[in-house]
C-alpha positions as CSV (number, residue, x, y, z in Angstrom):
1,M,81.0,-75.7,157.6
2,D,80.0,-71.9,156.9
3,G,81.5,-69.9,154.7
4,V,81.4,-66.3,155.3
5,I,81.8,-63.5,152.2
6,L,83.1,-60.0,153.2
7,A,81.0,-57.9,150.8
8,A,79.5,-54.8,152.6
9,G,82.5,-51.9,151.6
10,A,81.5,-49.2,149.2
11,G,84.5,-49.9,146.6
12,T,85.5,-46.3,146.0
13,R,88.3,-46.9,144.1
14,M,85.8,-48.5,141.8
15,G,84.5,-45.3,140.8
16,P,82.4,-43.7,139.1
17,L,81.3,-47.6,138.1
18,T,79.9,-47.9,141.6
19,D,77.7,-44.7,141.9
20,H,75.0,-47.3,141.5
21,R,75.6,-50.6,142.3
22,P,78.2,-52.4,144.9
23,K,81.8,-53.8,144.1
24,P,80.7,-57.2,144.4
25,L,77.9,-57.0,141.0
26,L,80.8,-55.4,138.8
27,P,81.2,-58.0,136.0
28,V,83.8,-60.5,135.3
29,A,83.8,-62.2,132.2
30,G,79.9,-61.6,131.9
31,R,79.2,-62.8,135.8
32,P,79.0,-60.6,138.9
33,L,82.3,-60.5,140.9
34,I,80.6,-62.2,143.9
35,E,79.8,-65.3,142.1
36,H,83.4,-66.0,141.0
37,V,84.4,-65.7,144.8
38,L,81.3,-67.9,145.7
39,D,82.5,-70.6,143.0
40,T,85.8,-71.1,144.9
41,A,84.5,-72.5,148.0
42,V,81.1,-73.7,147.6
43,A,82.4,-77.2,147.4
44,Y,83.7,-77.0,150.8
45,V,80.7,-75.2,152.5
46,D,77.4,-75.8,153.7
47,R,75.7,-72.6,153.9
48,F,77.2,-69.1,152.9
49,V,76.8,-66.1,154.8
50,I,77.2,-62.6,153.1
51,V,78.2,-59.6,154.8
52,V,76.7,-57.0,153.0
53,G,76.0,-53.3,153.4
54,F,76.9,-50.8,150.8
55,H,73.8,-51.7,148.2
56,G,73.6,-54.7,150.2
57,A,69.8,-55.0,148.3
58,Q,71.5,-55.6,145.2
59,V,73.6,-58.4,146.5
60,E,71.0,-60.1,147.8
61,A,68.4,-59.5,145.1
62,A,70.9,-60.9,142.5
63,I,72.4,-63.8,144.6
64,G,69.2,-65.1,146.4
65,D,68.4,-67.3,149.0
66,S,70.7,-70.4,147.4
67,Y,73.7,-70.5,145.5
68,R,74.4,-74.0,143.4
69,D,72.1,-75.4,145.6
70,T,73.8,-74.3,148.8
71,P,71.8,-72.1,151.3
72,V,72.6,-68.2,151.7
73,T,72.1,-66.1,154.6
74,Y,72.7,-62.1,154.6
75,V,73.5,-60.1,157.4
76,V,74.1,-55.9,157.3
77,Q,77.1,-54.4,158.4
78,S,75.7,-51.3,159.0
79,T,78.7,-48.8,159.0
80,Q,82.0,-50.4,157.1
81,V,84.4,-49.9,159.1
82,G,86.5,-52.9,158.7
83,T,86.5,-56.8,158.4
84,A,86.6,-57.6,162.2
85,D,83.3,-55.2,162.7
86,A,82.4,-57.5,159.9
87,L,82.6,-60.5,161.2
88,V,81.4,-59.5,164.6
89,S,78.4,-58.3,162.8
90,A,78.1,-62.1,161.6
91,T,78.6,-64.1,164.8
92,G,75.1,-64.7,165.2
93,Q,74.9,-66.4,162.4
94,V,78.0,-68.3,162.0
95,D,79.0,-71.6,163.6
96,P,83.0,-71.7,163.9
97,P,85.2,-72.9,162.8
98,C,84.4,-70.9,159.5
99,L,85.9,-69.9,156.0
100,V,86.4,-66.1,155.6
101,L,87.0,-65.0,152.2
102,N,87.6,-61.2,151.2
103,G,84.5,-60.5,148.5
104,D,87.1,-59.3,146.0
105,I,89.4,-61.8,145.5
106,I,90.0,-64.1,142.4
107,I,91.8,-67.1,143.8
108,E,91.7,-71.0,142.6
109,A,89.2,-73.7,144.9
110,S,92.0,-76.1,145.1
111,V,93.6,-74.0,147.8
112,I,90.7,-73.3,149.6
113,G,90.3,-77.1,149.9
114,E,93.7,-77.1,151.3
115,L,93.1,-74.2,154.0
116,V,89.7,-75.6,155.1
117,S,91.4,-79.0,155.7
118,S,94.1,-77.3,158.1
119,E,94.3,-76.4,161.8
120,P,92.2,-73.5,162.4
121,P,93.1,-70.3,162.7
122,G,94.7,-70.3,159.3
123,L,95.1,-68.2,156.1
124,V,96.1,-68.2,152.4
125,G,99.6,-66.3,151.7
126,T,101.0,-65.8,148.2
127,R,103.6,-63.9,146.9
128,V,103.4,-60.8,144.4
129,G,105.6,-58.1,142.9
130,N,104.1,-55.0,144.8
131,P,103.8,-56.3,148.8
132,E,103.6,-52.5,149.8
133,E,100.0,-52.7,148.7
134,Y,99.4,-55.3,151.2
135,G,99.6,-57.2,154.4
136,V,102.9,-58.5,154.5
137,L,103.5,-62.0,156.3
138,S,106.2,-63.4,158.4
139,V,106.8,-67.2,158.9
140,D,108.8,-69.4,160.3
141,G,107.7,-72.5,158.0
142,T,104.0,-73.0,157.8
143,R,103.8,-70.8,161.2
144,L,102.6,-67.3,160.9
145,T,104.8,-64.9,163.1
146,G,103.9,-61.3,162.3
147,I,101.8,-59.4,159.8
148,I,102.7,-55.7,158.6
149,E,99.9,-53.6,157.2
150,K,101.3,-51.7,153.5
151,P,104.7,-51.6,154.8
152,T,106.9,-49.2,153.1
153,E,110.0,-51.5,153.0
154,P,108.4,-55.1,153.1
155,P,110.4,-57.5,154.5
156,S,109.1,-60.3,151.9
157,D,106.8,-60.5,149.1
158,L,104.6,-62.8,151.1
159,I,101.5,-61.1,151.4
160,N,97.8,-62.4,153.1
161,A,95.6,-63.6,150.1
162,G,92.5,-62.4,152.1
163,A,91.4,-66.4,152.6
164,Y,90.7,-67.3,156.4
165,L,90.0,-70.1,158.5
166,V,88.4,-68.7,161.8
167,D,88.0,-70.2,165.0
168,E,85.7,-69.3,168.3
169,A,88.9,-67.7,169.8
170,L,89.8,-65.5,166.8
171,L,86.2,-64.6,166.6
172,E,86.7,-63.5,170.1
173,R,89.4,-61.5,169.2
174,M,87.7,-59.7,166.8
175,R,85.3,-58.1,169.3
176,E,88.2,-56.9,171.3
177,V,90.5,-55.2,168.4
178,D,91.3,-51.7,168.6
179,E,91.0,-49.4,166.1
180,S,93.6,-48.7,163.4
181,E,95.4,-45.9,162.1
182,R,92.8,-46.4,159.0
183,G,90.1,-45.8,161.9
184,E,89.0,-49.5,161.4
185,Y,88.9,-52.5,163.4
186,E,90.8,-55.0,161.2
187,L,90.4,-58.8,161.3
188,T,94.8,-58.8,160.8
189,D,94.7,-57.1,164.1
190,A,92.7,-60.2,165.7
191,I,95.1,-62.6,163.9
192,E,98.3,-60.6,165.1
193,R,96.9,-60.5,168.8
194,G,96.6,-64.3,168.9
195,V,100.2,-64.5,167.3
196,S,101.8,-62.3,170.1
197,E,99.6,-64.5,172.6
198,G,101.5,-67.6,171.0
199,V,98.5,-68.9,169.1
200,T,99.7,-71.2,166.1
201,V,98.5,-69.7,163.0
202,T,98.8,-71.6,159.8
203,V,99.6,-70.5,156.9
204,V,98.7,-72.1,153.3
205,A,101.4,-71.4,150.9
206,Y,99.9,-70.5,147.3
207,D,101.2,-69.8,143.9
208,G,98.4,-70.0,141.4
209,F,97.0,-66.8,140.2
210,W,95.5,-64.6,142.8
211,L,93.8,-60.9,142.1
212,D,92.9,-58.6,144.5
213,V,90.1,-56.7,142.9
214,G,90.7,-53.4,144.1
215,Y,90.8,-50.8,140.8
216,P,89.1,-50.5,137.8
217,W,91.5,-51.7,135.7
218,D,91.5,-55.2,137.4
219,L,88.1,-55.8,136.1
220,L,90.1,-56.4,133.0
221,T,92.6,-58.4,134.2
222,A,90.3,-60.9,136.2
223,T,88.1,-61.5,132.6
224,E,91.3,-62.1,130.8
225,H,92.2,-64.8,133.6
226,H,88.3,-66.3,133.0
227,L,88.2,-66.0,129.4
228,E,91.4,-68.4,129.1
229,Q,89.0,-70.8,130.2
230,L,86.1,-69.8,127.6
231,G,84.6,-72.8,125.4
232,H,82.9,-72.3,122.1
233,S,79.2,-71.9,122.3
234,I,76.9,-70.6,119.8
235,S,73.6,-70.0,120.7
236,G,72.1,-66.8,119.4
237,S,71.4,-65.8,116.3
238,V,74.3,-65.3,113.6
239,A,74.2,-64.2,110.2
240,E,76.1,-66.6,107.9
241,S,79.0,-63.9,106.7
242,V,80.0,-63.5,110.2
243,S,83.4,-64.5,110.3
244,I,84.4,-66.5,114.1
245,D,88.0,-67.4,114.8
246,G,88.9,-68.8,118.2
247,P,86.8,-69.0,121.4
248,V,83.7,-67.7,121.0
249,V,80.1,-67.6,123.0
250,I,77.1,-66.2,121.9
251,E,74.5,-66.8,124.5
252,E,70.8,-67.3,123.4
253,G,69.2,-63.9,122.4
254,A,71.9,-62.2,121.1
255,S,72.7,-61.2,117.4
256,V,75.8,-61.4,115.2
257,L,74.6,-59.4,112.0
258,P,76.1,-59.6,108.9
259,E,80.0,-59.0,107.8
260,T,80.9,-58.7,111.4
261,V,84.5,-60.5,112.7
262,L,84.6,-62.1,116.0
263,S,88.3,-63.0,117.0
264,G,88.1,-64.7,120.3
265,P,88.3,-65.0,123.2
266,V,85.0,-63.1,122.9
267,L,81.7,-63.0,125.0
268,I,78.1,-62.1,123.7
269,K,75.7,-61.9,126.1
270,S,71.7,-62.4,126.2
271,G,70.0,-59.6,124.0
272,A,73.6,-58.0,122.5
273,T,73.5,-56.9,119.4
274,V,76.9,-56.8,117.3
275,G,77.1,-55.7,113.5
276,P,77.1,-55.5,110.5
277,H,80.7,-54.8,109.9
278,A,81.8,-54.8,113.7
279,Y,85.0,-56.2,114.5
280,V,84.9,-57.7,118.0
281,R,88.4,-59.0,119.3
282,D,91.0,-59.9,122.2
283,G,89.1,-60.6,125.5
284,A,86.1,-58.3,124.9
285,V,82.6,-58.9,126.8
286,I,79.5,-57.3,125.2
287,G,77.1,-57.4,127.9
288,T,73.1,-58.0,128.3
289,D,71.4,-55.7,125.5
290,A,74.2,-53.8,124.8
291,R,74.8,-52.7,121.2
292,V,78.0,-52.7,118.9
293,G,77.2,-51.4,115.6
294,H,78.2,-50.4,111.7
295,A,82.2,-50.1,111.4
296,V,82.8,-50.5,115.4
297,E,85.5,-51.9,116.8
298,V,86.0,-53.4,120.1
299,K,89.1,-54.9,121.5
300,H,89.8,-56.2,125.2
301,S,86.8,-54.1,126.8
302,L,84.2,-54.3,128.8
303,L,81.0,-53.2,128.2
304,M,78.2,-53.1,130.9
305,E,74.6,-53.8,130.1
306,G,72.7,-51.6,127.4
307,A,76.0,-49.8,126.4
308,T,75.8,-48.6,123.1
309,A,78.3,-48.0,120.1
310,S,76.4,-48.1,117.0
311,H,78.6,-46.0,114.3
312,L,82.2,-45.9,113.4
313,S,84.2,-45.9,117.1
314,Y,86.9,-47.6,118.8
315,L,87.1,-49.2,121.8
316,G,90.2,-50.7,123.1
317,D,91.1,-52.1,126.8
318,S,88.3,-49.7,128.1
319,I,85.7,-50.4,130.9
320,I,81.9,-48.8,129.7
321,G,79.2,-48.3,132.2
322,M,75.8,-49.4,131.8
323,D,73.4,-47.6,129.4
324,V,76.6,-45.5,128.0
325,N,75.7,-43.8,124.7
326,L,78.7,-43.3,122.3
327,G,78.0,-41.0,119.5
328,A,79.2,-41.6,116.2
329,G,82.9,-41.4,115.7
330,T,84.0,-41.9,119.4
331,T,87.6,-43.1,119.7
332,T,89.8,-43.8,122.9
333,A,93.3,-44.0,122.9
334,N,94.7,-46.9,124.5
335,L,98.5,-46.2,124.9
336,R,101.3,-43.7,125.9
337,H,103.6,-42.8,123.2
338,D,106.4,-42.9,125.4
339,G,105.9,-46.5,126.3
340,E,105.4,-45.6,130.1
341,H,102.1,-47.3,132.2
342,V,98.9,-45.6,131.6
343,R,98.2,-43.6,135.0
344,V,94.5,-42.9,135.8
345,P,92.8,-40.5,138.6
346,I,91.7,-42.2,141.3
347,K,89.9,-40.4,144.3
348,G,92.2,-37.3,143.6
349,A,95.4,-38.8,142.7
350,L,97.1,-40.7,139.8
351,R,97.0,-44.3,139.8
352,D,99.8,-46.4,137.9
353,T,97.5,-49.1,136.4
354,G,101.0,-51.5,135.9
355,R,99.4,-51.3,132.1
356,R,101.0,-50.0,128.8
357,K,97.8,-50.7,127.4
358,F,94.8,-49.1,129.0
359,G,91.8,-46.9,127.5
360,V,88.9,-45.0,129.6
361,I,86.6,-45.8,132.6
362,L,82.9,-44.3,131.4
363,G,80.2,-44.2,134.5
364,D,76.9,-45.3,134.1
365,G,74.5,-43.3,131.5
366,V,77.6,-41.2,129.9
367,K,77.0,-39.6,126.6
368,T,79.6,-38.6,123.9
369,G,78.9,-36.3,121.2
370,I,79.8,-37.2,117.7
371,N,83.7,-37.3,116.9
372,T,84.8,-37.5,120.8
373,S,88.3,-38.5,121.2
374,L,88.8,-39.7,124.9
375,N,92.8,-39.9,126.0
376,A,94.4,-43.2,127.6
377,G,93.2,-42.9,131.1
378,V,90.4,-41.0,131.0
379,I,87.5,-41.4,133.3
380,L,84.0,-39.5,132.7
381,A,81.9,-39.4,135.8
382,S,78.3,-41.3,135.8
383,E,75.9,-39.2,133.3
384,S,78.4,-36.6,132.4
385,M,78.5,-36.1,128.7
386,T,80.9,-34.7,125.9
387,K,80.5,-32.0,123.2
388,P,80.4,-32.9,119.7
389,G,84.5,-33.3,118.6
390,A,85.6,-33.2,122.4
391,V,89.0,-33.9,122.9
392,V,89.0,-34.9,126.4
393,L,92.6,-35.6,127.9
394,K,92.1,-35.5,131.6
395,G,88.9,-36.4,132.7
396,D,88.2,-38.0,136.4
397,D,85.9,-39.8,138.6
398,T,84.9,-36.2,140.0
399,G,83.2,-35.4,136.7
400,G,85.7,-35.1,133.7
401,A,83.6,-33.7,130.8
402,F,79.9,-31.7,131.9
403,K,76.9,-32.4,133.2
């Protein structure tokens, strides 16, 4: 069976983290998001067909022509105008029935096994607390009776989880769907049309961990989930005076310098340097060739490749892009004093993170001056800078500091 991964979108809600890379290559627990998607399906497919678009060459370079000994083929969706169009782009490469997965979901492999064992067409349904943000399913037993996209008053909390078993008839309907109100050609519209014509579409119920990685803070949630399975492995260089507690992975080529405290789960990637006198804890991932220096505390944050915090800084619940350089004394806030959820400016509007604790999002190449203070929910655009002593309260993805 072919496994089709839909990974062509630009990921605009992930800005500025997707300025220089496609969303499928954003890191989750130290690995590209798309690798976690491939892992869920690799036991059930004979070949992957990955539909790429935005920065697609980067995906091809990262994954190559095979994944865990399973061949990989690429199809380019030249214009990203919906999931149905993406599958139509791949029809010359795909033999139905086939498994189709959205390229930005975290889901357990066991339910994919149930899906591919069912009669096509089918999809996975799961229950969430915010169904108004997804396609809400109506069912009669295990039979789908309707899909409503992002209803203001959802009839239930059962939503489309982004995993499908597609047959030839459904592929044909995708060629015929009309443009949606969002200006896209939707896979779910093809399914809805089949249901209206009396086609039996099976809904496989799923109650395990599920996440649609749609916003930057979802990278933290996905990382939390995967770090729960983190083992304990020390392959890098670790000074004798380093204190290690809990599950900690230090990859070969990483260095942890004297008097550093690591309180797991913590992942330190190859080439990274931590310490001396650093404190890294509670779900932190220090990326390849990143630097966490003297008296720097990192808590529940992602530092991407080449990011540097060399002196006297605090990073809490934050996402730090590639090659960021934090001046000495840069401090992030990660808590609202009123106890409300932190809100973040995304595409010109404030978005509730659902998190009482959330810090900042720094695009690639950001540079902060010494003693910069960044308020909870601040975004700094890629390559932006702050002046020494700056207090940034409302930075956003359009350029929160100055260039």
